[in-house]
Phi, psi and omega in degrees: 000137178232150172258171176257135176262123182275125174262124181243112184262129182238030178301318185282352175240291184285329178295321184291347180279358170300136179304120178089004184258008183295143188240158177284169171304314184291323178296315175301318179298318179294319176295318176305315178297326179283325172299323178294313176302324177288351179065038172296135182293312185228123179251111175280102198275345181156196185235085195306323181283353183287330181190163178296325179296317177295320177301312179296323181292318177299316181298315179298321178295316177305319183281335185262328184268133186244341186257352177244150172289137179252131190237144171232137179285151171204144169291168187276064176214155184300322181301306184297315183295316177299319179295318177298317188290324177297315184292335182272358189308318187278003186285139168300319179219116181245149176222140172253132181247107185250152184211151172212145182288144182234353176289150183297326176297308181292322181295321183279307190280320186265304185283331188052047179231153176281160173306322180292321181294319180297314181303313180293321178293322176295321179296313185296321184290319177294320174303312183293321180292324182293337175276353180256321177222157182279339187250109183234126173253136177241137172235130173274104182298143188057035182304321182297334180258015177275153175295128191295321184297314178294317179299317180300320180296314182298311184292323179298317185293319182286331174299314175303332178275353172114016171298126182264345177222135172248119182249133182245104185271143164262078192303321186255011177070032185271342186287159164241153196303308186299319179292322183288319178298322176289330179297314178295320179298318181298314176306307181298326176290320184273341180275115188305324185252033183297336186281358180269359180222155173280133177263138190229155174239148179215104186241138175263161194256026182308323177251017173074024184235022181299316175295312180300315182298313183299316178296327179290320178300328179280312185283314182271315189276340179084020174295150181228018168221140173239128177265133185201174181227154170297133179069007187066020180304141177166168181297160184051242184271004173102187184242176176300130186277124183297316183296329181283319180296308188300315184284332175294317182288323180287315181291324181250050178295334178297333181267311186279330181051049181235143175255159179220159175274344189300139175259099192289344184289354174259009183294312185294322179298317176299320183294315179296314183302313182298316185291320180286332179285318182267343184082007176273104186290136176280129181292145186304325181266017175297131178304143174067312185251352177292152180301328183263008186299328178240022177269143179229112184262327180296138182297325180291319180296317178299318179296317175297320178298321182290327181280318182196117186293341182283353172300326178229002177239122179266352170214158182271141181301321182290341177291338178252010176097015184281324194266348186284132174046059180299311174258129190260287190226165179223185185295337181274352180296138180273175182295321182295321178297318181298314182295321179293323180291324175303313182298317176302328183271002179078020181259122177242119180286148182288329183207169177296329181292323180289328178293316183296322178298311181298321180292327177288327175287326173300315186290324181294320175294319181295331175298332179252001187220119187288334185232127181250124180254169181312315183302318180295320179298314182294322182296314185289328176290318176300323180292340181263003195274346179294127178297158185296327178298330187267347182285062175295328182237128179229145181278135174247304183196165183210139170227145176212156178228129175213145175206157181305126178089353179240145183287124179301148177228149176221152175229125184236126169256126182217167180257146173239112184050044180082350181257134182283141175224164180232134175234142180226150183190157165261183185187178180287338177201176185296327173291315179300313183297316190292316182289325175296326174299319179291323181292336179303329182261318187283317184050053184289331185073009178285144174263129174279121182256345178206132166234122185223136174244135177221133178286126185288321175218179189286172173084158179288352177276356186296152168288142170268135175247121185250139175242126174242131175245126181247151178225133181199129179050039173089353178269141173231125181226156173255140168237138183236133173224151182225142180184149174297336172267116188291335179288313177300316179298323181291318178295316178301316180298319185291320180290324177296319178295316183298319179298319178292325177295336176282345182293139185266003182290113175278154182234143172247116184290144174221152177235148181234000000 
């Protein structure tokens, strides 16, 4: 006998709370479509009340996605819940996820509310949400550090009010597996109406145990929903990793005895898409989706693999999407082949004009690069993904000169609100000179807090993917640019980040 494990993906909400990982509406929509292809059960699309931009993203995803439940987070108040319900109107299946802190520390220091006030607010919020949608999830923020007696009272009350899912977060990553699993088990045993709701786990990775804690919550505690993100993306040290949870349960089905709806062959494509959209590079030794996850360097390992692959591999690379279509297209490939490859990668363009623009960029890349890989396709589409409203700055051309013993100089032509301008400067290197050339005109005053270069595929012919993280007036944004010329990629990334800094969409941080 097996039960079903529900996979709740919060990449677009909790994952986006990583400093610099905020995404545009179109970027969120593209990732949501990939999550739908992955057959994720629940997609937490955002926090609709936090900004107009987040509301529009949740609304767009609710209208576009048909096979997954679409969820919006809300604080435990009528305004947030109403805003979430409004954004979710177009969804085939909608869920409101409301939360309020229940630990003594959070209630006293953050909420400045008494336990009785928190209990009443939790009841009222679930009651209000239940009148708007049939599917309501409740989370006691910092639940793992809450008093068990009080937490049981709160959870019993919200189930009575109609909560269909009870999620118990380890908000600060304090738990250890055995204790967390037993904590969930204790709650389910002590809450009289616990059988009326699905129990869920949401673990952060501050001590590196988010996946282990989540699995313990499932195996020991009896939880049947796991909240997770692609690549473990999330604030601080991140969240429970979707790909690790899925492949652990799938590979050790003999132990967990759980079924899932997930189609794992789309995992790697989802990982690449999230990485290239946010600029958060996946470490090579990351389980399942890292570049070295299925690489074998040891002679003993290689010998064993040649004789029987199961000697050193407990899962197949192709099962998670590694081996399919390694080399994709070339300069002789036509528009239809390009469109089909976009479809295979889960990328849906908003219009024919967007497709034509992406194809033009593909042909330009193919003229200088003999082999075009999936990573190249995703990079050029990601590079094209900033909406026109946000494209205050656009790259046009760059020239630079550097030689040993001479200070490098660069001249960059770029657009400001559609009008071409030119900036020139010297610098410590060609990249420094190019970015300073841009700043001679922009004068943003932004501080660069991260500059990262990643080779998109192998060989010296590879495109370079550059991530630039800028900070200004309390805002932190990522810009990502890709080009075979690393200096050009750097300029594109810098201009992308500057455009995002100019975006007026304010954000309200929330933790679940």
